[in-house]
N, C-alpha and C positions, 0 to 999 in steps of 0.2 A: 213402439219399444225404443227406450232410450239406452244409450251407452253407460255402462258401469265405469266408475273411475279407473278401474284396471284397463278395460278395454279402450277407453279414451286415451289412456297414456300409451298404450301399445300402438294405436293409430297414429298418434302424434309422433312417436319415434320413426314409424315407417314414412310418414308424410315428410319428415325433415330430410330423408334421403332424396326426395325429389330435387332438392337443390345441388345435388352432387355434380361435379364436373364430368364424370363417367357416365356415358350413355347407357350402358348395360346395368349399372347400378340404379340409374332412374327408371328404367324400364322394369326392373325387378321390384323396385319400392312401389310403382304403380300397380303392378299385378299383385303383390302382397297386400296392399290397401284394398283393392278390388275384392279380393278373396276374403279378407277379414270382414268386409262390410256385408258380403253375401252370407258368410258363415253366421253371423249375427241375425240374419234374416231381415235386414234393412236394404234400402236402396239409397242412392246418394241424395235423391230429393228429400227423403225422409230425414236423413242425417243432417242435411244443410238447412232445413226448414227452420225459419225463425220461430223460437219457442216465445209464447206470451209470458209475460211476468206472471207469477202465481197471483191469483185473485186474493186480495186481503179481505177477510170478512170481520166487520167490526160488530161485535154484539154489544147492545145496551144491557147495563146490569140495572135490574130493577131493585130499587131500594124500598123495602117494607118497612113501614112504621117508623119512618125518618121524617121529622118535621125540620126542615132546614133552617127556617126562622128561629125556631127555639134553639137549635144548635148553634146558630150565628149570635144569638143574644147570650147564651151561656158563655161563649168564648169571649164576647166583649166584657161581661162581668168578671170572667177570669183575668183578663188583661188589666181591666181597671184595678182589681184587687192587688195585682202584681205591682202595677205602677204606684199604687199607694204605699204599699210595703217598702218599695225601693226609695220613695221620697221620704218616709220616716227613717230609713237607713241613711241616707244622704245627710238628712238634718242631724242625726246624732253624730255621723262623723265629722261634720262641720263643727258641732259644738266641741267635739274631742280635740280637734285640730286647733280650735281657737284657745281652748284651755292650755294645751301643752305650749302652744306659741306664748301665751301670756305667762305661764310659768318660767319659760326659757327667757323671756325679756326680763322677768324680775330677777332671775339668777344671775344674769349678766350685769344688771344694774347694781345688785348686791355685791357682786364680784368687784366692779369698778370702784365702788364706795370703799371696799376693804383695801383694795390696792392704793386708793388715794389716801386713806388714812395711815397705812403703813408706809407710804413715802414721806409722809410729813414727819 
């Protein structure tokens, strides 16, 4: 039998009194701790015995009707399609940027030409 959280807290409070500088308080704490352990149906050996860590059980999940090679190939096809789509988008964006850059260059060139003719 193990200690409940409530009983563990109670025993902890009692055992802290063992550090008292009053001999009577220490004796009372020792007696109270002993009575609590007896009331719980335990002895000090059982109470202080090292507990083994809980055993972890790992279960393998069986995968039915899954072909990992087909799944991997499907994922590769999906990634290739995504890459191709992104490459087309990048190409379209480059074309758009180049067009806008050329328009801006022409606009500035025209503005300079107009400024130079108006200065004359």
